[in-house]
C-alpha positions in Angstrom: 15.5 -15.4 6.4 16.0 -11.8 5.1 12.5 -11.1 5.2 11.9 -12.7 8.6 15.0 -10.5 9.6 13.9 -7.2 9.9 12.8 -6.6 6.0 9.2 -7.0 6.3 8.5 -5.2 9.3 8.0 -1.8 7.2 5.0 -1.0 6.2 6.0 1.1 3.8 7.7 0.0 1.0 9.0 2.6 -2.1 8.8 1.5 -5.5 9.6 3.0 -8.6 11.7 3.4 -11.3 16.0 3.8 -11.3 16.6 7.4 -11.4 19.9 8.8 -13.6 23.0 8.6 -11.1 23.7 11.4 -8.6 26.2 10.6 -6.2 25.9 13.3 -4.2 22.7 15.0 -3.8 22.0 18.7 -2.7 22.0 19.2 1.2 18.2 19.8 2.8 17.2 23.5 3.0 18.0 23.7 6.7 15.5 26.4 6.9 12.7 24.6 5.2 13.8 21.5 7.9 14.0 24.2 10.8 10.2 25.4 9.7 8.5 21.5 9.7 10.5 21.0 13.1 8.9 24.4 14.6 5.6 23.4 13.2 5.1 19.8 14.5 6.1 20.9 17.9 4.0 23.8 18.1 0.9 21.4 17.2 1.7 18.9 19.3 1.8 21.9 22.1 -1.4 22.8 20.5 -3.7 19.7 20.2 -2.3 17.8 23.1 -5.8 15.5 24.9 -7.7 16.4 21.8 -9.8 14.0 19.9 -10.6 14.7 16.5 -13.3 14.3 14.7 -14.3 12.9 10.8 -16.3 15.6 8.8 -19.4 13.8 7.2 -18.0 14.0 3.8 -14.4 12.3 5.6 -16.9 9.7 6.9 -18.1 8.7 3.0 -14.4 9.2 1.6 -13.2 6.9 4.1 -15.9 4.2 4.0 -15.5 4.1 0.1 -11.6 3.3 0.9 -12.4 0.8 4.0 -14.9 -1.2 1.7 -12.0 -1.5 -1.4 -9.6 -2.5 1.0 -11.8 -4.8 3.0 -13.0 -6.6 -0.4 -9.2 -7.5 -1.4 -7.8 -10.9 -1.0 -4.9 -11.3 -2.5 -4.1 -14.5 -0.5 -2.2 -14.7 2.6 1.4 -13.6 2.2 0.0 -10.1 1.1 -3.1 -9.9 3.6 -0.6 -10.2 6.5 1.4 -7.2 5.0 -1.1 -5.2 3.8 -3.6 -6.3 7.3 -3.1 -2.7 9.1 -2.6 -0.2 6.4 -6.3 1.3 7.3 -4.7 1.7 10.4 -1.9 3.7 8.6 -4.4 5.6 6.6 -6.1 7.1 9.6 -2.9 8.0 11.1 -1.8 9.9 8.2 -4.9 11.7 7.5 -4.6 12.9 11.5 -0.8 13.6 10.9 -1.8 16.1 8.2 -5.0 17.3 10.5 -3.1 17.7 13.4 -0.3 20.1 11.3 -2.7 22.1 9.4 -5.5 22.5 11.2 -7.5 25.5 13.1 -10.1 23.4 14.5 -9.8 19.5 15.4 -11.3 17.4 12.5 -9.9 15.6 9.3 -11.1 17.2 6.1 -11.4 15.5 2.9 -8.3 16.7 1.4 -6.4 15.1 3.9 -8.2 12.1 4.0 -8.1 11.6 0.5 -3.8 12.4 0.6 -3.8 9.8 3.3 -5.6 6.9 1.5 -3.6 8.0 -2.2 -0.5 7.2 0.1 -1.8 3.9 1.8 -2.6 2.7 -1.7 0.5 3.1 -3.1 1.9 1.5 0.0 -0.7 -1.2 -1.2 0.7 -1.6 -4.3 4.5 -1.8 -3.4 3.3 -4.4 -0.8 1.4 -6.4 -3.5 4.3 -5.9 -6.2 6.7 -7.2 -3.7 5.2 -10.8 -2.1 2.6 -11.5 -4.0 3.7 -15.4 -4.5 6.0 -14.9 -1.5 7.2 -18.3 -0.3 5.0 -19.7 -3.0 6.5 -23.3 -4.7 6.5 -22.6 -8.4 3.5 -24.7 -9.0 1.6 -22.6 -6.7 2.6 -19.6 -8.6 1.0 -20.6 -11.7 -2.0 -22.0 -9.9 -2.5 -18.2 -9.0 -1.5 -17.0 -11.5 -4.6 -19.3 -13.3 -7.1 -18.0 -10.7 -6.0 -14.4 -11.9 -6.6 -14.8 -15.4 -9.8 -16.9 -15.0 -11.3 -14.5 -12.5 -13.6 -12.5 -15.1 -14.5 -15.7 -17.1 -13.4 -19.2 -18.3 -10.4 -20.2 -20.4 -9.3 -22.8 -22.4 -6.1 -24.7 -22.4 -5.1 -22.9 -25.2 -5.9 -19.4 -24.0 -3.7 -20.5 -20.5 -0.9 -21.7 -22.5 -1.0 -17.9 -24.7 -1.7 -16.4 -21.6 1.7 -17.3 -20.4 3.5 -16.3 -23.5 4.0 -20.2 -23.8 6.6 -19.9 -20.9 5.5 -22.9 -19.0 5.6 -26.2 -20.9 2.3 -28.4 -20.8 3.0 -30.6 -18.4 3.1 -27.9 -16.0 -0.1 -26.1 -16.6 -1.7 -29.5 -16.2 0.0 -30.1 -13.0 -1.4 -26.7 -12.0 -4.9 -27.1 -13.7 
């Protein structure tokens, strides 16, 4: 219910270790924020109705990322959540170019930065939603498929893979 109520509508999930307590973080430096707002407003005026292009090297970087992403198959739920990641990566690269450039092109470092962010988003989504909505048996089946994806395993090896945290009946049923 929580997932369907809006939590899953986000395209970016920020994951990480909990930091030490700091109930009152420092105030933002308004001079820095105002500088950003001013630059974004100027870029909006400067690049209105302008089409940006990828440089040759940027095309290679994009193609490598896109083919990597397209080859991933993490199952229905994760795939549904990550289906638009390339769109978000391209839009983020464009935003970097709009704010930083003097010519209407997306440069390699901007694309690499956007792809790094998209890969981070992917890892967060994968961590949060792998196995979401699956029964316990289906989750074990998924883990077995992951375990044997690089080659076969005996039942004993699979049992050890699960650190003996499932019983033989669960393993046999999933197999």
